[in-house]
C-alpha positions, 0 to 999 in steps of 0.5 A, spaced: 336 059 906 333 054 902 340 050 901 348 051 904 351 057 899 359 056 898 363 060 904 365 067 900 370 071 905 372 076 900 376 081 904 377 080 911 382 085 913 386 083 920 390 091 921 390 097 917 386 103 915 378 103 913 373 109 911 367 110 911 365 117 907 356 118 908 350 122 910 344 120 915 336 121 916 335 117 922 330 118 927 329 116 936 327 109 933 334 109 928 340 109 927 346 107 923 353 104 923 359 102 920 363 096 924 367 089 923 367 083 926 371 077 925 369 072 920 369 067 926 374 061 924 373 059 931 368 062 936 373 065 939 376 070 933 367 075 933 371 080 937 368 088 933 371 093 932 365 099 932 369 105 927 362 109 927 354 108 930 351 112 930 343 112 934 337 118 932 335 118 940 343 122 941 344 127 935 341 134 935 340 136 929 345 141 926 348 142 934 352 135 935 350 128 935 354 122 939 358 117 934 360 111 939 366 108 937 371 103 940 371 095 941 366 089 943 370 083 945 363 078 945 367 072 946 374 073 944 378 073 952 383 077 949 379 082 946 377 087 952 370 092 952 373 099 951 366 103 947 364 110 948 359 115 944 363 120 944 359 127 942 362 132 937 359 139 933 357 135 928 351 134 924 350 127 923 346 129 916 351 132 913 358 129 910 363 126 914 369 121 914 369 116 919 375 111 919 379 106 924 386 105 923 388 099 927 394 093 928 396 088 934 396 093 938 392 099 937 386 102 934 384 109 933 378 112 931 378 118 927 372 124 925 373 128 919 381 126 920 381 128 927 383 123 932 378 122 936 379 116 941 384 109 943 383 103 944 388 097 946 389 090 943 384 090 938 382 083 935 387 081 932 385 076 926 380 076 920 375 083 920 368 081 916 366 089 914 359 090 916 354 096 913 348 098 915 341 102 918 336 100 923 330 101 924 327 100 931 318 100 931 318 098 938 321 105 939 315 107 936 312 114 939 306 113 936 306 117 931 313 115 926 311 110 921 313 115 916 321 117 919 323 111 915 332 111 917 338 113 910 344 110 910 346 116 905 354 113 903 359 117 898 364 112 899 368 106 904 375 106 902 379 099 906 387 098 906 391 093 909 
C-alpha cells in the first residue's frame, strides 16, 4: 500500500456458527482453505480456527480427502495447538458444506452436517474470516503449470 487506509472491521464474531458450501479443483501443488483469525487488537489475539483446509496432495479423486480442521495458537498462550487432517470419504470436487460452531469453551467442526471433531478452548475474541485458494509453484513437478486451483463457492454463512 502506498498510503494509510482507514480501519475496516466488518463482521468480527467471537462465537457462533460459520459454514461454507463449496467445491474445489486442487492439484498436488495447491490448496483451498476457510479460516478465522484474531483481529489482533493486541498481538496475543492472533489464534486461528481453521474451518477447513484441503491440500491437493491429500486428495484421492473420487475416493477421499484429508480435511484439515482445528486450532492454531500462534502468539496466543491461552489457545493450545489442536489441529488434524481427518481423512473423509468425500471428493473435494463435489459440493460439500464445511462448518464450525464455537463458543469460549469449545469448537465443533462439521462436514456435510456431521460432527467430525471438537477442540476445547478456542480463541475468545473477535475473529476475521479468511477464504483463499493457494498455488505453490515451488511444488511443481515441471509439467503442471496448466493446473490452476479453483474454489467455487455456493455460499458462506455466519451467525453470531
